[in-house]
FIKE-13392 format. One line per 10 residues: for each residue x, y, z of C-alpha. Coordinates in steps of 0.1 Angstrom, whole numbers. Example, Ala and Ser with C-alpha at 12.3 -4.5 7.8 and 13.67 -1.06 7.14 Angstrom:
<rs>
123,-45,78 | 137,-11,71
</rs>
This chain:
<rs>
1585,57,-2044 | 1572,24,-2022 | 1530,24,-2018 | 1524,41,-1989 | 1506,21,-1964 | 1473,35,-1940 | 1483,47,-1906 | 1465,39,-1874 | 1454,69,-1854 | 1442,78,-1822
1430,104,-1816 | 1428,121,-1781 | 1404,150,-1773 | 1377,164,-1750 | 1339,156,-1755 | 1329,191,-1764 | 1364,204,-1783 | 1358,225,-1812 | 1391,219,-1820 | 1391,180,-1815
1359,177,-1837 | 1369,187,-1872 | 1402,168,-1864 | 1381,138,-1858 | 1363,140,-1895 | 1398,152,-1907 | 1412,116,-1902 | 1379,92,-1900 | 1380,104,-1937 | 1410,107,-1948
1420,74,-1967 | 1454,69,-1954 | 1443,65,-1924 | 1428,43,-1900 | 1411,60,-1868 | 1411,31,-1844 | 1401,50,-1809 | 1389,83,-1798 | 1403,90,-1761 | 1383,116,-1744
1366,132,-1713 | 1354,105,-1683 | 1314,108,-1683 | 1307,141,-1662 | 1331,160,-1674 | 1329,189,-1698 | 1361,206,-1713 | 1356,242,-1696 | 1363,268,-1734 | 1337,253,-1748
1308,254,-1718 | 1277,272,-1728 | 1286,281,-1762 | 1262,276,-1794 | 1268,244,-1819 | 1280,222,-1793 | 1298,192,-1805 | 1300,157,-1794 | 1332,136,-1801 | 1316,105,-1785
1285,104,-1807 | 1305,120,-1836 | 1327,85,-1836 | 1301,67,-1822 | 1282,68,-1855 | 1312,63,-1879 | 1319,31,-1858 | 1347,41,-1840 | 1357,25,-1805 | 1353,54,-1776
1378,52,-1749 | 1365,78,-1721 | 1389,71,-1688 | 1387,88,-1654 | 1425,82,-1659 | 1440,75,-1692 | 1472,63,-1675 | 1457,34,-1661 | 1474,3,-1667 | 1446,-13,-1679
1437,19,-1706 | 1470,15,-1720 | 1463,-19,-1723 | 1434,-19,-1744 | 1447,13,-1766 | 1480,-10,-1773 | 1459,-40,-1782 | 1451,-12,-1814 | 1487,-15,-1826 | 1487,20,-1833
1510,41,-1854 | 1504,78,-1838 | 1488,88,-1809 | 1471,125,-1816 | 1466,150,-1796 | 1439,183,-1802 | 1428,201,-1768 | 1429,171,-1740 | 1436,179,-1709 | 1449,147,-1688
1489,146,-1691 | 1503,115,-1707 | 1530,98,-1687 | 1563,78,-1704 | 1537,40,-1704 | 1510,53,-1726 | 1536,72,-1750 | 1556,39,-1753 | 1530,20,-1768 | 1524,41,-1803
1549,27,-1831 | 1558,62,-1843 | 1550,87,-1818 | 1524,111,-1807 | 1524,145,-1814 | 1505,173,-1798 | 1491,201,-1818 | 1495,237,-1795 | 1473,266,-1797 | 1506,285,-1791
1538,296,-1804 | 1559,272,-1783 | 1582,272,-1766 | 1558,304,-1758 | 1527,300,-1739 | 1528,263,-1729 | 1506,256,-1709 | 1468,261,-1700 | 1446,282,-1717 | 1475,301,-1737
1444,324,-1757 | 1438,343,-1723 | 1477,341,-1712 | 1483,361,-1746 | 1455,385,-1748 | 1458,398,-1709 | 1496,405,-1718 | 1493,419,-1748 | 1507,393,-1775 | 1510,403,-1809
1534,370,-1823 | 1514,342,-1818 | 1509,308,-1840 | 1505,270,-1836 | 1528,242,-1832 | 1524,205,-1838 | 1549,186,-1810 | 1565,157,-1810 | 1551,144,-1773 | 1580,138,-1743
1567,139,-1705 | 1575,176,-1698 | 1546,192,-1705 | 1548,212,-1738 | 1581,207,-1740 | 1588,182,-1771 | 1603,189,-1798 | 1589,208,-1825 | 1576,191,-1856 | 1561,218,-1878
1547,255,-1868 | 1525,284,-1888 | 1530,318,-1874 | 1495,340,-1860 | 1497,381,-1862 | 1480,394,-1837 | 1465,426,-1835 | 1461,431,-1800 | 1426,445,-1801 | 1412,405,-1802
1391,386,-1773 | 1403,355,-1758 | 1374,339,-1778 | 1386,353,-1814 | 1421,344,-1808 | 1409,306,-1801 | 1391,303,-1827 | 1414,316,-1850 | 1442,292,-1838 | 1417,261,-1840
1415,273,-1875 | 1454,273,-1878 | 1455,241,-1860 | 1430,223,-1878 | 1453,235,-1914 | 1482,227,-1899 | 1467,193,-1885 | 1458,188,-1933 | 1497,200,-1939 | 1515,174,-1917
1491,145,-1921 | 1512,135,-1952 | 1544,134,-1938 | 1534,113,-1906 | 1514,94,-1935 | 1551,88,-1955 | 1566,93,-1922 | 1588,114,-1932 | 1592,150,-1911 | 1618,165,-1891
1621,177,-1854 | 1642,210,-1841 | 1645,211,-1804 | 1626,236,-1780 | 1647,273,-1771 | 1646,264,-1735 | 1660,304,-1726 | 1625,314,-1746 | 1599,290,-1729 | 1571,307,-1707
1547,284,-1690 | 1513,298,-1675 | 1490,276,-1653 | 1455,275,-1653 | 1437,312,-1646 | 1421,318,-1611 | 1398,343,-1599 | 1426,371,-1595 | 1438,365,-1630 | 1400,379,-1638
1396,403,-1609 | 1403,439,-1624 | 1422,466,-1608 | 1406,498,-1618 | 1441,513,-1599 | 1461,497,-1630 | 1463,515,-1665 | 1433,521,-1684 | 1455,496,-1710 | 1456,467,-1687
1422,467,-1673 | 1408,465,-1713 | 1429,436,-1720 | 1419,412,-1687 | 1385,422,-1700 | 1391,410,-1738 | 1411,379,-1719 | 1379,367,-1698 | 1355,370,-1729 | 1330,354,-1728
1333,335,-1706 | 1337,334,-1675 | 1351,371,-1681 | 1366,395,-1661 | 1348,404,-1627 | 1347,436,-1605 | 1331,444,-1571 | 1314,471,-1563 | 1316,495,-1526 | 1285,482,-1518
1293,445,-1525 | 1275,435,-1556 | 1296,419,-1581 | 1297,425,-1621 | 1310,408,-1647 | 1320,431,-1674 | 1325,420,-1712 | 1330,447,-1733 | 1349,480,-1726 | 1365,508,-1742
1397,532,-1737 | 1386,569,-1735 | 1414,581,-1723 | 1411,615,-1702 | 1381,619,-1713 | 1366,635,-1681 | 1388,658,-1650 | 1408,631,-1629 | 1386,616,-1600 | 1396,617,-1564
1406,580,-1570 | 1408,549,-1596 | 1375,532,-1597 | 1350,557,-1591 | 1317,557,-1612 | 1306,583,-1636 | 1270,588,-1657 | 1274,608,-1690 | 1245,608,-1717 | 1233,571,-1699
1262,561,-1698 | 1283,545,-1677 | 1323,551,-1673 | 1353,540,-1648 | 1385,556,-1634 | 1416,542,-1641 | 1452,550,-1626 | 1453,566,-1660 | 1424,577,-1671 | 1384,564,-1680
1373,536,-1693 | 1336,534,-1711 | 1319,504,-1698 | 1299,486,-1726 | 1285,458,-1717 | 1278,433,-1694 | 1266,397,-1683 | 1230,395,-1664 | 1229,357,-1655 | 1243,346,-1686
1231,370,-1710 | 1250,400,-1725 | 1233,438,-1712 | 1240,470,-1712 | 1263,482,-1685 | 1245,493,-1657 | 1256,495,-1619 | 1225,493,-1585 | 1215,518,-1575 | 1235,538,-1553
1267,525,-1562 | 1300,552,-1568 | 1326,540,-1571 | 1347,500,-1580 | 1363,486,-1546 | 1403,484,-1557 | 1405,452,-1530 | 1411,419,-1541 | 1371,393,-1539 | 1373,363,-1554
1347,358,-1577 | 1313,347,-1554 | 1330,361,-1521 | 1312,392,-1515
</rs>
């Protein structure tokens, strides 16, 4: 077997990414990898997935302390940026949670290829925030995928995949964290093959592809005319930030963090969205039963659920967040 030579890698990740941080450490410490650059968010921009969480990371600081050049371009496909990256003579671009789309000119820079580590079982759940959509859709068969990047978003051939079985009771935060760990393991498993340039690819099955865009207010809104199971999924999908929300008949908005489906614990209400307090516990009626509301967000803190005095029901008409 011929002697292996270190591969030259540029990492693409958001500056506060909890996936990018372990990726950076693994690549920087591997004896057969030269991490020659880190491309991250432009100044002042953070990945919304991690804002407000404990144990914040800073990829610019992490890379700079190791003497690795950092690029914080507002538009990564600009010719000047492409020229700077080409001067690094990379063999691979590796992407782990980077939210700018790489166009053909920049994808032509690495001498081997660009690999993206996506937190879903591609071709299913391509696009934005797959952990949110998997929880909201009630997905049980999940996974993470390394793909050979092409101009089609999350559409390139599959290099390697790790399946993950969900219980259906996870929050989006729990799914994101488990998929981050799985992608870190996937990187470790794939690196020797990238170093040896001995890996295979298989095309994605187009008929199985599902694509989801960035969640909007309506996707986080709780519609109490739906069944309890659907409402509970939306609550878990929104946890912890920005959170699923609902409007009251008094015009207030509540961000609901945890609920419990208690079935037909009480008699059928006059209408979905009706509220009931029993022994200090707060319950709301859905289309097919009752939900106990356990906790809400109050100025960034999780507190036991309560509603403003005089509130009798939730408004089942959609209102955008903050638009009361």
